[in-house]
C-alpha positions in Angstrom: 87.2 110.6 74.3 84.2 110.9 76.1 83.8 113.2 78.9 82.9 111.7 82.5 80.6 113.0 85.1 82.1 113.6 88.5 82.4 110.2 90.4 82.0 108.2 87.1 83.9 105.2 86.8 86.3 105.2 83.6 86.6 101.3 83.3 85.1 98.7 85.7 86.1 95.5 84.0 88.8 94.1 82.0 92.4 95.3 81.2 93.1 99.0 81.2 96.2 100.0 79.6 98.1 103.3 79.9 100.9 104.0 77.5 104.0 104.6 79.6 106.5 105.4 76.7 106.7 104.5 73.0 107.3 100.7 73.7 105.6 100.0 77.0 102.3 100.3 78.8 101.0 100.0 82.3 98.4 97.1 82.4 95.7 97.4 85.2 93.2 94.5 85.7 89.9 96.2 86.6 87.4 94.2 88.6 84.3 95.6 89.7 83.8 92.9 92.0 86.4 94.0 94.3 84.2 97.2 94.8 85.2 100.6 94.4 89.0 99.7 94.5 88.5 97.7 91.4 87.7 100.7 89.1 89.9 102.9 87.3 88.1 106.4 87.9 88.1 109.2 85.6 90.0 111.6 88.0 92.9 108.8 88.3 93.0 108.2 84.5 93.2 112.0 83.8 96.0 112.6 86.4 98.0 109.3 85.2 97.9 110.8 81.5 99.1 114.2 82.8 102.0 112.6 84.8 103.1 110.7 81.7 102.7 113.7 79.4 106.1 115.5 78.7 104.6 118.5 80.5 103.5 116.6 83.6 106.8 114.9 83.8 108.7 118.3 83.6 106.4 120.0 86.0 105.7 117.4 88.6 108.4 114.7 88.3 111.6 116.5 87.1 113.1 116.2 90.8 112.2 112.5 91.1 110.1 113.0 94.1 108.8 110.4 96.6 105.1 110.0 95.9 102.4 108.6 98.4 99.0 107.8 96.6 96.3 107.6 99.3 93.3 105.4 98.5 95.0 103.9 95.3 92.3 101.6 94.3 93.7 100.1 91.1 97.0 102.2 91.5 96.6 104.0 88.2 97.8 107.4 89.1 100.7 106.0 91.5 101.9 103.6 88.8 101.9 106.4 86.2 104.0 108.5 88.6 106.5 105.8 88.9 106.7 105.2 85.3 107.1 108.9 84.7 110.0 109.3 86.9 109.3 109.2 90.7 112.1 107.9 93.0 109.6 105.8 95.0 105.9 105.3 95.2 103.8 104.0 98.1 100.3 102.9 97.1 97.8 102.7 99.9 94.4 101.6 100.3 92.1 99.5 102.6 93.5 96.2 103.8 91.4 94.1 101.2 92.6 96.3 98.2 96.4 95.9 99.1 97.1 92.4 97.5 95.7 93.5 94.2 97.8 96.8 94.4 100.9 94.7 95.1 100.1 92.3 92.2 99.7 95.1 89.9 102.9 96.6 90.7 104.8 93.5 90.4 102.9 92.8 87.1 104.1 96.2 85.6 107.8 96.1 87.2 109.4 96.0 83.7 107.8 99.5 83.1 108.6 101.0 86.7 112.3 100.2 86.5 114.4 102.8 88.5 111.5 103.3 90.9 110.7 101.5 94.3 107.0 100.8 94.4 105.4 99.3 97.5 101.7 98.8 98.5 100.5 99.1 102.2 97.4 99.5 104.0 95.9 102.7 105.1 
């Protein structure tokens, strides 16, 4: 794994896959043409990995909280929270990014069972 500088995009194009459990993964379509909201950023990828880890699930999601992700971009952190046990997740971003967020949530519905996920503009 390579280290990222602050503000460096982790992935800007193609499909980003994040293992949700032993059999399924969250698939996120990165499109740098959508601007900043089309990138998976290093901080989002790190937070997602933490939330999906046994330690993260136990420390942050054991009580099945409701989660709001502000400035979701691709939704990587919010979708990880949904897959890891959140009760509900609201993904938010500027209006042009919301349709892509909703489509990503719908595409990953099979991994997010048991969690209500919605996308809304900031």
